[in-house]
N, C-alpha and C positions, 0 to 999 in steps of 0.2 A: 145322304151326302156321299159323293164319290171320294174315296180315299186316295185315288191315283189320277194322274192326268192322261196316261196312255195305257191301253190294255192290248197286249198281244193275245190274239184269240186263235185257237186251233179250230179250223172250219170243218175238219174231217176230210175224207178222201174225195168227196164229190157230191154225194147224196145230200141235198139240203136238209133232210130230216136227221142226219147223223151229227149235226152240231149239238153241243151241249145246251141245256136250258140256260146256264149261266152265260155262255158265250153269246147266245142270241140276245139275252137281256142287255148286255153291254153294247151290242151293235145297235139295238133299239134306242139306247140312251145317248149314243155318241153324236158329237157335232161334226166330226170328220171321220169317214169310214174309208180306209185305204185297203184295197184287196188286189190280189194278183189275178187278173181276169183270165189268164191262160190256164190257171190251175184251180181257181175257185169259181164255181158257177155264180152268175149274177143273182140267181134266186136266193143264195145264202145271205146276201146283203140287202135283199128287197124289203126287209123288215125295218130298214133304217127310217128314222122319223122324217117327216115331210120336208123340213127345212135343213136337213143334214146335207153336207157336201159328201158325195160318194165318188171316189176316184179310183180308176184302174191303174195300178202301179207297174204294170208289166213292162212299160217302156221307160220307166223312170230310173235315174241313177240314185245311189244312196243319198247323195247330197240333196237331190230334189225331194226325195221322200222326207228326209229330216227337215227340210225347209218348210214343207207343208205342215208337218207335225208342230214345229216350233211356232209357226204363225197362229195355228189354232189354239195352242196352249197359252200363248202370251195374250191372246184375246179373251182368255177365260174359259175356253172350250175343252172338251174331252175327246180323245181320239181312240178309235177302235182300229188296230192294225191287224188285219185278218190274213192268216197264213193257211195254206193247205195242210191237211193232216194234223200232226201235232207240232207245235213250234220248236220243240226241243230237239227234233230229229231232222237233220239236214235242212233246218229252217232259216239259217242265216240271220238269226236274231241277235247274236252276240255283238256284231258290229253296230247294229242299231242301238243296243243298250249302252255301248261305250259312248256314243254321241249324246244319248239322253243323260247319262251320268255326268258327262262333261258340262252339260248345260243346266244341271240341277233339276231335271224333270223326273218326277216320280212315275213308276210304271209297275205293272203286274202282268202275270202270264196265266192265261186260262187254257188248260190242256185240251187236246182234241184227239179223235180217233185216227191213228195212222193207217196207211193203206194196207200194211201187212196184216193187221188184225181184221180189217174189213174183207180182205181177200180170203183169209182163213175161214171167216164166217160164211162167205159166199160159196166156198168150196166144201164147207162142212168138214173141216179137218182140225186136228189139235196139234199144236207145236210140242206139247209135252205128253209123254206116255210113260206110265209107271214102269221102271226097270229098263226102259229103252232110251228115252231122251228126256232130260229134265232141265235143259238149258236152251236158251235162244240167243243167237248172235245177230245183231244188225250190222250189215256190211255193205260195201260197194266196191266196184272196180276203181282203180286209180287211173283217171284220164286227165281232163283239164284240171280237176281238183285232185292233187296227188294224195295218196295214203301212205302212212309209214310202212316200211317193208315188213315189220312184224305183224301188220294188220292186212297184208295181202290176202286175197281169198285162198290162195294156196296154203299160207301159214294157218289161217283160221280154220281151214278144213281139217286140219290134223285132229281137232277135237271130235269131229264127226257129230257135232251137236246140230240141232235144228238151226236153220239160218234164214233170215229174210234179207234178200239182196236188192238194194235200191239203185237207181240211176245207172244201170249197166246194160240196158236192153239194146244199146247201139252196137255192142260187141258180144253177142251171146256165145260165140265160139271161144272167146277168152274166158268167159265165165265157166263154160263146160270144161275146158282144159284145166283150169286151176283147181276146180272142185275134184276132178279125177286125180290130178297130180298130188293133191293134198291128202287123198286117202279115202274119199267117199266111194263106195261100190257104185259101179255104173248103173245099177238098177234102182238106186235110191230114188224114192218118189219126189216129184217136183210139181208144184202148182205155179203156173204162169198167170198172173192177174193183170189184165190190161184195162186201163182207165176205170179203175174200181170206183163204183158209186155213180158213174155217169150212165146216161141212157144206152151208150154203145159198149158197156162193160162186157168183157169176155173172160171166161175161166177155161184154161187149157190144162188138162192133167196129163203128165208125161213122166219121164225119168231123166236122169242126168245124161245118159248116152244119146238121148233124142232131143235134148233141150234146144240146141242150136238149130237143128233141122225144123223142129215144130214151130219155133218162133219165126223163122224165116218163111216157112210155108204160110203162116198166118199174116205175113206182111207187117209184123209189129217191129217198130224201130225205136219207140220211145214210150214213156208213160206206162211202163210195166214194172211189176215187182215179181221177183222169183222167190218162192217158198221152197226151201230144201228140207225134206221131211224124212229123216232116217227112222227106221223102226216101224213104218206103216205096214210092212208086209208081215206075213207069218200069223201066228195065233194071236187073237186079241188079248189085251191085258187090262186089268181093272184096278183102280185105286182101292185102298183099304178104307177110305173115308167113311163109307156106309156099310162096312163089314160088321157083322154081328159081334165078332170077337175083337173089334178095334175100340180101345178105350180112349176117350178124348173129352175135352171140355166143351168144344163147340163144333158144329158142322157148318 
């Protein structure tokens, strides 16, 4: 028996094989599958059962989406609300949850792989390096959706931690400027991941001083994530996890 009426499902960054087994299971069980077709490939929801209603929510308003969910739930059905990446990160699920809470509809969230992690895997890089970088910040430029001043890229850059920057490829010069003004050395390594997980995926390796030029030359204006990777240069460092003199209970 399903314990919830609605499941928010992280579909991953684009590759249909990167959805979790659990996420796919609930898509297969759902009576209504709502997905954002501009960001989630149709192949991700192709596993829906034959009599399920599958709808692209790209052009829908919040009220229209909630109306479809409400109709399905009140008729005894279960809904899979499929989001790109992981629903908890820039996923706009909070406003949907507020409406579900208001109407007494139970829901659960199934996590997914966010594009920053898929980009790091594709580029074969690590966000964390022993003694160099042990923190990762998720951030974005403030544009149509503002960010608090304390969370501007310039302010966050003062930590010089690894960073994954989303939803900012429309203004790469602003990204580059704020990173440099915040304190990152200009030669800090950067990975630009474009449409990660899709057939036309691209990985561009550069540095902060060349970020704006390289993304412009590539003709990329949207659907890119920037990975800021301090400490990649210089001598390699190794964790002590597998060191012979490291005492621990578990590996």
